[in-house]
C-alpha positions as CSV (number, residue, x, y, z in Angstrom):
1,M,54.1,12.8,-41.7
2,V,50.9,14.7,-44.4
3,M,53.8,16.5,-46.2
4,R,56.0,13.4,-47.2
5,R,53.1,11.8,-48.4
6,W,52.2,14.0,-50.5
7,L,55.4,14.7,-51.7
8,E,55.5,10.3,-52.7
9,R,52.6,10.8,-54.5
10,R,53.0,13.9,-56.9
11,Q,54.3,13.7,-60.1
12,A,56.9,15.8,-62.5
13,P,55.5,18.1,-64.8
14,A,56.9,17.4,-67.2
15,T,55.1,13.8,-66.7
16,Y,52.1,15.5,-66.7
17,A,52.7,17.6,-70.0
18,L,53.8,14.7,-72.3
19,V,50.6,12.4,-71.0
20,L,48.9,15.7,-71.8
21,C,50.5,16.0,-75.1
22,L,50.1,12.2,-75.8
23,V,46.3,12.9,-75.3
24,G,45.8,15.6,-77.4
25,I,47.9,14.4,-80.2
26,Q,45.6,11.3,-80.4
27,C,42.3,13.6,-80.0
28,L,43.3,15.2,-82.9
29,V,44.0,12.6,-84.6
30,E,41.2,10.3,-83.6
31,F,38.3,13.2,-84.7
32,Q,40.6,13.9,-88.1
33,S,41.9,11.7,-90.9
34,H,44.0,9.3,-89.8
35,E,45.8,9.3,-93.4
36,I,47.2,12.5,-92.8
37,W,48.6,12.8,-89.7
38,Y,50.6,9.2,-90.4
39,R,51.7,11.4,-93.5
40,M,52.4,14.6,-92.0
41,G,54.0,12.7,-89.2
42,G,55.0,9.9,-89.5
43,L,58.5,8.4,-90.3
44,N,59.5,7.2,-93.5
45,R,61.9,6.8,-95.4
46,E,60.6,9.4,-98.3
47,T,59.8,12.4,-95.3
48,F,63.1,11.7,-93.7
49,V,65.4,12.2,-96.0
50,G,63.3,14.8,-98.0
51,T,62.8,17.8,-95.8
52,K,60.7,17.0,-93.3
53,S,63.2,15.6,-90.5
54,L,61.6,16.3,-87.9
55,T,59.7,13.1,-88.5
56,L,62.0,11.9,-86.5
57,F,60.6,13.3,-82.9
58,S,57.0,13.6,-84.2
59,Y,56.2,9.7,-85.0
60,G,56.6,9.5,-81.2
61,F,53.8,10.8,-81.1
62,L,51.7,9.1,-83.3
63,H,50.1,5.8,-81.4
64,G,48.1,2.9,-82.9
65,G,45.2,4.0,-81.3
66,W,43.2,4.7,-77.6
67,W,44.2,1.4,-75.9
68,H,48.7,1.9,-77.6
69,M,48.0,5.7,-76.1
70,L,47.1,4.2,-72.6
71,S,49.8,2.1,-72.5
72,N,52.7,4.6,-73.1
73,A,51.2,6.7,-70.6
74,L,51.0,4.4,-67.5
75,M,54.6,3.3,-68.3
76,I,55.2,6.9,-68.1
77,V,53.4,7.6,-65.3
78,F,54.0,4.2,-63.2
79,P,58.2,4.4,-63.6
80,S,57.9,8.0,-62.4
81,A,55.9,7.8,-59.7
82,V,58.1,4.0,-58.3
83,C,61.0,6.9,-58.2
84,W,59.3,9.8,-56.2
85,R,58.8,6.8,-53.7
86,E,61.7,5.5,-53.7
87,G,64.0,8.4,-53.6
88,S,66.5,6.9,-55.9
89,C,66.0,4.6,-58.4
90,I,67.0,3.7,-62.4
91,C,65.3,6.8,-62.8
92,S,66.9,9.5,-61.3
């Protein structure tokens, strides 16, 4: 019984890793110049068409602030917890 409860509460390691990446990148952006980070990693036509095509992936880690990052982190963690609890669901 105790083991089952633990399994119901546990999250996938990738979920925690992704949330930690989001928090870490948000810390870097907040404590350094916003403009530099958004110019280097943001998605816009000039950088995407040019040599920085990796911005297609990096822009997803840049957020509009702490509330935006927190809401995205909750939307990553909460559905994962529901999937673990319910067993099979749309997420699997």
